GUKOL-284711 format. One record per atom (N, C-alpha, C, O, CB): residue in one letter; x, y, z. Coordinates in steps of 0.001 Angstrom, whole numbers, padded with zeros to 6 digits, always signed. Glycine has a CB too. Example, Ala and Ser with C-alpha at 12.3 -4.5 7.8 and 13.67 -1.06 7.14 Angstrom:
2
A+013190-005690+007800
A+012300-004500+007800
A+013200-003300+007800
A+014236-003319+008465
A+011308-004473+009046
S+012850-002250+007080
S+013670-001060+007140
S+012900+000030+007870
S+013409+001138+008039
S+014084-000598+005725
This chain:
201
M+101885+107921+123489
M+103203+108430+123098
M+103696+107631+121899
M+103721+106402+121960
M+104224+108343+124283
P+104099+108306+120783
P+104555+107549+119628
P+105810+106775+119942
P+106672+107225+120697
P+104794+108465+118454
L+105896+105592+119342
L+107063+104776+119562
L+108183+105240+118663
L+107972+105493+117477
L+106752+103307+119324
I+109392+105354+119229
I+110551+105796+118465
I+111420+104576+118171
I+111843+103888+119099
I+111360+106895+119237
P+111694+104297+116895
P+112505+103111+116591
P+113850+103173+117289
P+114428+104244+117472
P+112709+102971+115083
E+114336+102005+117672
E+115637+101945+118334
E+116733+102302+117344
E+116649+101990+116156
E+115887+100546+118935
E+117776+102971+117865
E+118914+103318+117030
E+119613+102044+116557
E+119712+101059+117288
E+119898+104230+117798
S+120095+102091+115313
S+120779+100913+114784
S+122047+100644+115580
S+122783+101568+115925
S+121111+101098+113291
Q+122296+099375+115867
Q+123457+098961+116634
Q+124575+098538+115686
Q+124318+097923+114652
Q+123095+097814+117599
I+125800+098866+116036
I+126961+098473+115252
I+127596+097283+115954
I+128047+097423+117091
I+127982+099659+115086
H+127646+096123+115320
H+128163+094899+115928
H+129521+094560+115320
H+129675+094530+114099
H+127169+093722+115735
E+130498+094307+116178
E+131809+093864+115722
E+131724+092420+115265
E+130918+091654+115792
E+132864+094022+116834
S+132532+092038+114307
S+132578+090647+113855
S+133107+089778+114985
S+133992+090179+115740
S+133462+090495+112582
A+132549+088591+115083
A+132987+087671+116137
A+134423+087234+115938
A+135067+086778+116883
A+132085+086452+116185
Q+134950+087371+114687
Q+136322+086941+114416
Q+137333+088053+114667
Q+138523+087851+114427
Q+136441+086456+112983
G+136901+089219+115142
G+137826+090320+115391
G+138119+091064+114120
G+137589+090713+113066
G+139116+089815+116005
P+138953+092091+114186
P+139277+092899+112999
P+140068+092109+111981
P+140884+091257+112334
P+140059+094140+113395
R+139818+092401+110699
R+140522+091698+109625
R+141895+092320+109397
R+142052+093536+109501
R+139697+091729+108321
V+142874+091505+109091
V+144249+091950+108843
V+144627+091547+107438
V+144436+090394+107052
V+145248+091350+109883
T+145161+092477+106665
T+145591+092165+105305
T+146928+091434+105369
T+147819+091860+106104
T+145702+093458+104438
P+147093+090324+104605
P+148337+089535+104689
P+149563+090334+104279
P+150641+090119+104833
P+148231+088298+103816
A+149430+091264+103311
A+150611+091928+102775
A+151205+092911+103778
A+152410+092863+104025
A+150265+092649+101481
S+150428+093776+104347
S+150978+094837+105184
S+150815+094594+106664
S+151507+095213+107473
S+150344+096125+104836
G+149911+093702+107037
G+149689+093461+108455
G+148886+094549+109126
G+148796+094593+110353
G+150992+093312+109151
R+148289+095449+108315
R+147516+096538+108894
R+146062+096105+109002
R+145557+095314+108206
R+147647+097832+108046
T+145425+096645+109999
T+144016+096318+110221
T+143137+097033+109201
T+143249+098244+109008
T+143588+096698+111653
A+142249+096256+108541
A+141331+096860+107565
A+140238+097618+108302
A+139700+097121+109292
A+140710+095778+106632
P+139913+098780+107846
P+138869+099554+108549
P+137513+098857+108458
P+137151+098270+107439
P+138764+100981+107961
T+136791+098946+109552
T+135439+098379+109565
T+134492+099352+108877
T+134412+100518+109264
T+134962+098079+111023
P+133764+098874+107844
P+132850+099806+107137
P+131776+100325+108072
P+131229+099570+108876
P+132189+099113+105924
R+131476+101597+107975
R+130462+102216+108801
R+129114+102164+108080
R+129030+102476+106893
R+130849+103672+109143
P+128063+101769+108799
P+126738+101731+108151
P+126235+103143+107879
P+126479+104078+108641
P+125717+100966+109032
V+125528+103256+106768
V+124945+104553+106408
V+123695+104779+107257
V+122765+103975+107199
V+124600+104617+104878
P+123653+105846+108037
P+122472+106053+108888
P+121226+106318+108054
P+121284+107012+107039
P+122707+107218+109855
G+120097+105758+108491
G+118829+105970+107820
G+118195+107265+108285
G+118741+107965+109139
G+117887+104800+108067
P+117038+107581+107718
P+116357+108821+108150
P+115883+108723+109590
P+115407+107674+110025
P+115161+109126+107236
R+116011+109799+110317
R+115584+109815+111707
R+114074+109951+111773
R+113474+110602+110918
R+116266+110958+112480
P+113456+109349+112770
P+111993+109458+112872
P+111549+110895+113085
P+112212+111677+113767
P+111473+108586+114012
V+110420+111221+112491
V+109879+112575+112618
V+109169+112715+113955
V+108323+111888+114296
V+108911+112899+111451
A+109496+113732+114700
A+108874+113947+116006
A+107445+114432+115814
A+107140+115095+114824
A+109685+114965+116848
P+106574+114105+116752
P+105193+114589+116647
P+105149+116108+116602
P+105974+116787+117214
P+104352+114078+117820
A+104177+116626+115870
A+104074+118076+115739
A+103756+118730+117076
A+104261+119810+117384
A+103007+118441+114713
R+102915+118068+117870
R+102531+118620+119155
R+102272+117479+120120
R+102034+116350+119691
R+101287+119528+119024
P+102315+117757+121429
P+102064+116689+122397
P+100666+116119+122263
P+099689+116853+122108
P+102271+117199+123807
G+100586+114800+122325
G+099301+114140+122326
G+098730+113857+120951
G+097665+113248+120849
G+098351+114949+123077
R+099402+114278+119892
R+098899+113996+118566
R+099563+112757+118007
R+100618+112355+118498
R+099119+115184+117642
P+098971+112133+116984
P+099532+110886+116482
P+100821+111046+115708
P+101418+110038+115330
P+098545+110215+115627
G+101285+112264+115449
G+102553+112448+114764
G+102358+113199+113462
G+101445+114017+113348
G+103219+111107+114503
P+103217+112926+112463
P+103128+113655+111204
P+101849+113304+110453
P+101135+112366+110806
P+104345+113360+110334
V+101579+114085+109404
V+100372+113881+108612
V+100380+112486+108021
V+101372+112070+107421
V+100255+114939+107501
R+099288+111761+108182
R+099216+110412+107665
R+098988+110459+106161
R+098274+111340+105682
R+098101+109615+108366
P+099589+109513+105385
P+099389+109536+103937
P+097960+109174+103560
P+097296+108409+104260
P+100358+108583+103257
V+097499+109729+102452
V+096173+109409+101954
V+096204+108005+101374
V+097136+107698+100630
V+095703+110444+100893
P+095234+107122+101669
P+095227+105776+101100
P+095266+105820+099585
P+094774+106762+098964
P+094000+105007+101565
A+095865+104778+098991
A+096038+104756+097543
A+094707+104730+096817
A+094555+105360+095771
A+096868+103560+097132
Q+093736+103999+097369
Q+092437+103924+096735
Q+091396+104466+097687
Q+091379+104103+098863
Q+092104+102483+096316
R+090539+105318+097200
R+089465+105896+097990
R+088138+105407+097438
R+088012+105217+096229
R+089534+107443+097984
G+087168+105204+098273
G+085864+104717+097846
G+085128+105761+097027
G+085480+106941+097018
G+085028+104315+099048
S+084087+105286+096334
S+083317+106182+095487
S+082487+107163+096292
S+081924+108112+095746
S+082424+105390+094578
H+082411+106920+097642
H+081611+107802+098469
H+082364+109056+098892
H+081836+109877+099642
H+081137+107065+099683
E+083603+109206+098408
E+084391+110383+098774
E+083682+111643+098298
E+083318+111730+097125
E+085817+110302+098173
P+083476+112629+099183
P+082765+113835+098757
P+083555+114616+097727
P+084776+114739+097824
P+082465+114720+099952
A+082854+115138+096746
A+083512+115910+095698
A+083986+117238+096269
A+083326+117850+097108
A+082563+116138+094499
K+085151+117665+095789
K+085697+118928+096251
K+085045+120056+095468
K+085182+120113+094246
K+087241+118962+096098
P+084344+120949+096140
P+083658+122015+095407
P+084648+122993+094810
P+085722+123234+095362
P+082687+122754+096320
G+084269+123550+093672
G+085091+124557+093037
G+084915+125892+093722
G+084148+126004+094679
G+084757+124669+091562
P+085608+126893+093251
P+085513+128205+093897
P+084095+128764+093904
P+083724+129495+094823
P+086431+129182+093206
S+083285+128423+092875
S+081956+128996+092781
S+080860+128047+093267
S+079676+128327+093079
S+081683+129398+091364
A+081249+126902+093905
A+080254+125937+094340
A+079451+126506+095503
A+080028+127089+096421
A+080922+124610+094740
P+078138+126347+095481
P+077323+126885+096578
P+077534+126091+097853
P+077834+124898+097805
P+075840+126880+096202
A+077377+126749+098993
A+077544+126083+100274
A+076377+125134+100515
A+075239+125456+100172
A+077655+127113+101416
S+076645+123967+101102
S+075611+122980+101377
S+075568+122723+102875
S+076508+123034+103607
S+075867+121664+100592
T+074442+122140+103318
T+074291+121837+104734
T+075181+120656+105100
T+075135+119627+104425
T+072815+121537+105079
P+075985+120775+106146
P+076869+119673+106526
P+076070+118451+106973
P+074963+118573+107497
P+077820+120115+107642
Q+076643+117289+106759
Q+076055+116056+107267
Q+076300+115995+108778
Q+077354+116414+109256
Q+076657+114798+106541
I+075322+115472+109528
I+075439+115379+110981
I+075459+113918+111395
I+074592+113145+110989
I+074278+116127+111681
Q+076440+113535+112196
Q+076544+112184+112734
Q+076556+112260+114254
Q+077192+113132+114846
Q+077818+111463+112204
L+075833+111322+114875
L+075764+111265+116330
L+076487+110020+116822
L+076216+108911+116362
L+074294+111272+116817
V+077413+110213+117762
V+078142+109104+118381
V+077727+109049+119848
V+078134+109908+120630
V+079709+109275+118230
P+076924+108054+120238
P+076484+107972+121641
P+077662+107812+122592
P+078543+106980+122370
P+075512+106806+121827
A+077671+108603+123636
A+078737+108540+124640
A+078268+109266+125887
A+077471+110201+125817
A+080067+109161+124102
S+078776+108822+127032
S+078502+109534+128281
S+079341+110799+128326
S+080248+110981+127514
S+078795+108637+129515
A+079039+111665+129268
A+079838+112880+129411
A+081293+112538+129715
A+082211+113224+129267
A+079261+113774+130516
E+081489+111454+130493
E+082855+111056+130852
E+083589+110432+129661
E+084815+110510+129575
E+082826+110066+132026
G+082847+109820+128755
G+083490+109156+127620
G+083418+109939+126327
G+083889+109459+125296
G+082875+107823+127409
A+082841+111136+126348
A+082673+111904+125111
A+084004+112303+124498
A+084156+112286+123277
A+081845+113145+125374
L+084968+112663+125334
L+086264+113092+124802
L+086985+111932+124140
L+087593+112103+123084
L+087134+113686+125914
D+086926+110744+124754
D+087538+109570+124139
D+086849+109235+122818
D+087510+108884+121841
D+087475+108365+125094
A+085518+109344+122791
A+084787+109076+121557
A+085177+110067+120465
A+085281+109700+119294
A+083277+109134+121808
A+085390+111317+120849
A+085816+112326+119876
A+087210+112019+119340
A+087477+112205+118152
A+085793+113722+120509
E+088100+111548+120215
E+089444+111184+119772
E+089405+110013+118792
E+090148+109992+117811
E+090323+110833+120976
E+088532+109038+119065
E+088384+107915+118145
E+087846+108385+116804
E+088274+107906+115753
E+087462+106850+118740
A+086909+109323+116841
A+086364+109867+115599
A+087451+110582+114797
A+087505+110466+113572
A+085203+110832+115899
V+088309+111313+115488
V+089412+112002+114809
V+090353+110996+114168
V+090778+111179+113027
V+090185+112897+115795
D+090683+109929+114899
D+091573+108905+114337
D+090973+108287+113080
D+091684+108059+112101
D+091855+107809+115376
L+089671+108014+113099
L+089018+107444+111922
L+089048+108418+110752
L+089230+108015+109603
L+087573+107059+112248
L+088871+109693+111047
L+088930+110699+109986
L+090315+110749+109349
L+090439+110830+108127
L+088557+112079+110538
L+091345+110701+110174
L+092713+110733+109650
L+093027+109467+108862
L+093686+109519+107824
L+093722+110903+110795
D+092546+108319+109366
D+092780+107056+108659
D+092061+107031+107311
D+092522+106381+106373
D+092320+105872+109520
S+090939+107735+107213
S+090180+107747+105962
S+090754+108722+104942
S+090285+108787+103805
S+088733+108097+106238
G+091768+109478+105347
G+092428+110365+104395
G+092270+111842+104672
G+092832+112672+103958
G+091925+110090+103053
R+091507+112184+105707
R+091385+113602+106050
R+092717+114138+106559
R+093416+113469+107319
R+090282+113816+107108
A+093058+115338+106137
A+094269+115980+106655
A+093973+116516+108051
A+092856+116965+108307
A+094757+117129+105704
P+094956+116481+108969
P+094715+116989+110326
P+094199+118422+110346
P+093384+118776+111197
P+095986+116908+111136
G+094662+119239+109425
G+094232+120626+109391
G+092796+120830+108958
G+092301+121957+108970
G+095110+121383+108497
E+092113+119751+108572
E+090718+119853+108161
E+089762+119616+109321
E+088547+119692+109143
E+090430+118868+107051
V+090295+119328+110512
V+089454+118908+111628
V+089531+119912+112780
V+090616+120322+113192
V+089869+117513+112112
L+088368+120295+113286
L+088245+121139+114469
L+087474+120358+115520
L+086421+119794+115221
L+087537+122498+114137
V+087985+120317+116756
V+087320+119621+117860
V+086892+120658+118892
V+087700+121467+119348
V+088260+118541+118504
I+085609+120623+119254
I+085055+121556+120234
I+084602+120777+121452
I+083917+119764+121314
I+083878+122371+119633
T+084968+121225+122638
T+084540+120593+123884
T+083582+121524+124614
T+083778+122739+124639
T+085759+120245+124782
T+082524+120931+125220
T+081546+121745+125940
T+081831+121814+127432
T+081300+122675+128132
T+080157+121199+125717
G+082684+120892+127925
G+083028+120872+129340
G+084482+121239+129544
G+084933+122296+129102
G+082742+119503+129942
D+085218+120361+130216
D+086647+120609+130422
D+087364+120672+129082
D+087028+119915+128172
D+087272+119514+131315
P+088350+121562+128940
P+089080+121651+127672
P+089894+120389+127415
P+090251+119665+128344
P+090000+122877+127670
H+090175+120142+126160
H+091041+119018+125791
H+092431+119259+126372
H+092869+120407+126438
H+091109+118841+124235
P+093143+118201+126798
P+094484+118390+127376
P+095432+119165+126469
P+096262+119931+126958
P+095093+117050+127693
W+095322+118976+125149
W+096217+119728+124272
W+095919+121219+124345
W+096835+122041+124393
W+096092+119236+122827
A+094616+121570+124354
A+094255+122986+124430
A+094759+123601+125722
A+095277+124717+125730
A+092739+123164+124319
A+094603+122862+126817
A+095087+123370+128103
A+096600+123549+128078
A+097129+124509+128638
A+094685+122421+129245
H+097292+122618+127424
H+098756+122700+127338
H+099188+123921+126536
H+100065+124672+126965
H+099331+121424+126703
E+098570+124119+125367
E+098967+125239+124514
E+098609+126584+125147
E+099358+127553+125022
E+098304+125117+123144
L+097467+126638+125824
L+097069+127888+126471
L+097999+128259+127616
L+098055+129423+128014
L+095645+127781+126983
S+098734+127280+128155
S+099689+127591+129214
S+100832+128456+128694
S+101536+129089+129481
S+100241+126306+129824
F+101021+128489+127377
F+102053+129343+126775
F+101490+130696+126347
F+102223+131542+125835
F+102682+128641+125570
G+100193+130899+126557
G+099580+132160+126195
G+098632+132021+125012
G+098787+131132+124174
G+100644+133175+125882
E+097662+132902+124959
E+096668+132830+123893
E+097269+133099+122520
E+096796+132560+121519
E+095553+133814+124160
A+098307+133926+122465
A+098909+134240+121163
A+099474+132980+120518
A+099258+132737+119330
A+100019+135302+121318
A+100201+132175+121302
A+100771+130938+120772
A+099669+129951+120420
A+099752+129239+119419
A+101741+130312+121782
Y+098632+129919+121258
Y+097520+128997+121023
Y+096832+129289+119695
Y+096624+128381+118891
Y+096506+129083+122166
W+096480+130552+119461
W+095781+130894+118233
W+096701+130899+117024
W+096239+130802+115888
W+095123+132236+118375
A+098004+131011+117264
A+098948+130886+116150
A+098900+129480+115567
A+099038+129296+114357
A+100381+131222+116610
Q+098701+128480+116440
Q+098550+127114+115961
Q+097302+126993+115091
Q+097299+126284+114085
Q+098481+126130+117143
H+096251+127690+115488
H+095017+127673+114698
H+095237+128321+113341
H+094790+127803+112317
H+093886+128389+115447
E+095922+129449+113337
E+096158+130157+112074
E+097028+129342+111134
E+096869+129413+109915
E+096811+131511+112336
A+097961+128554+111705
A+098828+127716+110859
A+097998+126693+110096
A+098283+126394+108936
A+099901+126999+111713
G+096974+126160+110746
G+096051+125251+110071
G+096660+123967+109576
G+096192+123409+108584
G+095440+125935+108943
D+097709+123471+110247
D+098353+122249+109776
D+098136+121057+110698
D+098776+120021+110524
D+099820+122486+109612
D+097247+121186+111674
D+096984+120063+112571
D+095581+120193+113141
D+094933+121232+113011
D+098034+120001+113710
V+095121+119113+113779
V+093828+119143+114453
V+093861+120246+115509
V+094832+120374+116255
V+093491+117754+115098
F+092798+121036+115563
F+092758+122126+116535
F+091636+121871+117527
F+090525+121503+117146
F+092568+123495+115832
Y+091944+122074+118818
Y+090996+121836+119905
Y+090620+123174+120538
Y+091484+123985+120873
Y+091595+120866+120972
A+089320+123384+120694
A+088855+124648+121261
A+087698+124399+122210
A+086854+123537+121964
A+088434+125627+120149
D+087663+125159+123301
D+086519+125129+124192
D+085352+125850+123518
D+085548+126773+122727
D+086861+125779+125564
A+084138+125410+123846
A+082962+126011+123214
A+082876+127506+123461
A+082323+128241+122643
A+081703+125342+123715
S+083421+127965+124591
S+083340+129389+124924
S+084175+130266+124003
S+083919+131465+123896
S+083778+129605+126345
V+085180+129680+123331
V+086026+130468+122427
V+085947+129969+120991
V+086644+130483+120115
V+087472+130435+122900
A+085096+128964+120741
A+085041+128359+119411
A+084529+129317+118348
A+084767+129105+117159
A+084169+127134+119441
S+083824+130374+118764
S+083333+131345+117783
S+084482+132045+117067
S+084297+132609+115988
S+082438+132379+118464
R+085659+132008+117663
R+086825+132640+117049
R+087490+131727+116021
R+088286+132181+115200
R+087834+133033+118121
A+087159+130445+116073
A+087781+129486+115162
A+087208+129629+113761
A+086029+129937+113589
A+087586+128050+115670
A+088049+129404+112768
A+087618+129479+111378
A+086897+128195+110983
A+086981+127177+111669
A+088821+129730+110448
R+086191+128269+109867
R+085497+127083+109353
R+086500+126028+108925
R+087584+126337+108431
R+084581+127454+108173
R+086110+124759+109127
R+086907+123635+108656
R+085958+122595+108059
R+084772+122585+108387
R+087768+123020+109815
P+086463+121730+107196
P+085573+120737+106584
P+084841+119866+107596
P+083668+119547+107400
P+086360+119857+105660
V+085522+119472+108688
V+084911+118585+109676
V+085026+119203+111062
V+086091+119681+111452
V+085574+117188+109649
V+083925+119189+111798
V+083922+119634+113190
V+083428+118478+114054
V+082396+117872+113767
V+083025+120912+113383
V+084174+118182+115108
V+083804+117137+116061
V+083503+117810+117393
V+084326+118563+117913
V+084941+116060+116210
V+082325+117538+117944
V+081937+118122+119221
V+081933+117028+120281
V+081281+115998+120114
V+080543+118808+119125
A+082662+117254+121373
A+082644+116353+122521
A+081777+116995+123597
A+082181+117975+124223
A+084097+116062+123053
V+080570+116437+123813
V+079681+116958+124848
V+080125+116321+126169
V+079501+115384+126666
V+078151+116645+124527
N+081202+116847+126713
N+081833+116263+127904
N+081517+117050+129171
N+082257+116977+130152
N+083341+116190+127714
G+080436+117791+129151
G+080045+118572+130320
G+079278+119804+129900
G+078960+119998+128727
G+081267+118969+131142
G+078989+120626+130881
G+078219+121826+130599
G+076732+121558+130710
G+076280+120431+130508
G+078551+122359+129218
D+075973+122593+131031
D+074541+122411+131169
D+073865+122411+129797
D+074513+122600+128768
D+073947+123506+132061
D+072541+122195+129808
D+071806+122115+128549
D+071916+123404+127749
D+071968+123373+126519
D+070346+121798+128814
A+071952+124523+128435
A+072053+125803+127732
A+073381+125927+127001
A+073433+126425+125876
A+071886+126963+128711
A+074463+125470+127649
A+075780+125540+127018
A+075851+124626+125807
A+076412+124990+124774
A+076876+125172+128018
V+075273+123426+125942
V+075267+122488+124816
V+074402+123037+123688
V+074767+122955+122515
V+074754+121095+125261
A+073256+123596+124056
A+072351+124151+123048
A+072997+125294+122280
A+072686+125510+121108
A+071065+124632+123702
A+073885+126020+122926
A+074563+127125+122248
A+075738+126635+121412
A+076058+127229+120383
A+075044+128151+123264
S+076380+125559+121846
S+077585+125099+121158
S+077280+124356+119862
S+078060+124438+118912
S+078384+124207+122072
L+076163+123634+119802
L+075868+122852+118597
L+075581+123727+117374
L+076117+123441+116304
L+074683+121943+118855
P+074765+124773+117479
P+074611+125653+116309
P+075933+126309+115904
P+076199+126503+114718
P+073569+126735+116599
L+076750+126647+116889
L+078047+127236+116602
L+078922+126244+115838
L+079575+126605+114859
L+078738+127675+117902
A+078927+124984+116298
A+079727+123963+115627
A+079220+123709+114214
A+080007+123524+113285
A+079713+122663+116430
L+077909+123702+114061
L+077330+123490+112737
L+077740+124597+111776
L+077968+124355+110591
L+075806+123413+112828
G+077830+125815+112303
G+078238+126927+111464
G+079710+126911+111097
G+080131+127612+110177
G+077919+128201+112144
R+080501+126110+111814
R+081926+126023+111517
R+082258+124836+110615
R+083386+124732+110133
R+082717+125923+112804
A+081293+123932+110376
A+081542+122717+109588
A+081129+122920+108137
A+080003+123335+107862
A+080787+121516+110189
D+082026+122632+107218
D+081713+122740+105796
D+081065+121468+105255
D+080174+121546+104409
D+082973+123051+105009
A+081497+120303+105727
A+081012+119049+105155
A+080402+118106+106181
A+079414+117435+105880
A+082130+118354+104455
L+080969+118036+107395
L+080544+117008+108345
L+080629+117529+109773
L+081616+118154+110162
L+081400+115741+108190
L+079578+117263+110551
L+079558+117568+111975
L+079344+116259+112722
L+078353+115564+112497
L+078444+118618+112328
I+080272+115925+113608
I+080175+114718+114428
I+079988+115158+115873
I+080800+115913+116409
I+081449+113802+114269
V+078913+114684+116502
V+078611+115062+117880
V+078702+113818+118756
V+077994+112839+118519
V+077199+115723+117990
C+079563+113851+119758
C+079761+112730+120674
C+079179+113103+122033
C+079653+114035+122683
C+081275+112359+120797
G+078153+112374+122460
G+077545+112697+123739
G+076265+111930+123968
G+075993+110936+123296
G+077276+114169+123829
N+075476+112399+124927
N+074217+111758+125287
N+073195+111964+124170
N+072866+113105+123846
N+073680+112315+126628
P+072685+110879+123574
P+071766+111034+122436
P+070508+111826+122776
P+070053+112639+121970
P+071368+109678+121916
Q+069937+111595+123970
Q+068719+112314+124322
Q+068961+113818+124420
Q+068166+114622+123932
Q+068165+111790+125638
Q+070070+114181+125059
Q+070384+115602+125188
Q+070652+116228+123829
Q+070191+117334+123545
Q+071589+115803+126103
I+071399+115518+122990
I+071750+116062+121678
I+070532+116149+120779
I+070335+117152+120092
I+072826+115209+121015
N+069705+115097+120778
N+068528+115103+119906
N+067536+116183+120318
N+066834+116741+119475
N+067846+113736+119924
S+067478+116474+121606
S+066575+117541+122032
S+067029+118884+121469
S+066210+119738+121129
S+066500+117605+123568
V+068346+119059+121375
V+068881+120305+120805
V+068728+120299+119288
V+068328+121297+118689
V+070371+120493+121191
L+069055+119153+118672
L+068947+119066+117224
L+067498+119218+116772
L+067220+119806+115727
L+069518+117739+116728
G+066582+118682+117571
G+065172+118785+117232
G+064624+120173+117414
G+063532+120483+116939
G+064381+117836+118047
A+065381+121023+118107
A+064923+122394+118342
A+065274+123320+117188
A+065063+124532+117254
A+065522+122932+119627
G+065825+122711+116103
G+066073+123524+114924
G+067529+123697+114576
G+067860+124548+113751
G+065474+124843+115108
V+068426+122909+115182
V+069848+123029+114827
V+070065+122431+113458
V+071190+122423+112959
V+070757+122331+115877
């Protein structure tokens, strides 16, 4: 839960209110000018507003293709994790992406087992509201592998292999690869993932 700064406190002077010698009237106490209020998180469970891009970026920053640039094969990264820890590993990967300057709307997270808590929360309001968040494209979007085919392409796709049988994982990885423009990060059991990747993903 993001921390909300405490409201500024107004402290009376220890000497009491000031009195002008001429009229004997109490001088008004100046009121402090309120600062900007903290921005509320866009959605439950997210780190809050879009993080600023660092002032200096390394030379390894991928070049932004022009309108006529040909599509290239996304880079694939494997993050070893158990099925129970895959979702946490995916969240850490998302945080690193945001810290490196990626905009939240550039990231899609796919789960192969239980849905991410945010996805479950949004789906409780109905599929229309859930997919409206996807269409807005202004924050990280979480989708179960069973519905990820409906998601649009994004520069980065993170897959949390947090459950599901080998067939489900084998089907989700090619799907995730097809949704990633630049980078695919897979968090899960290396042996299971490599067996799928070695099968031609």
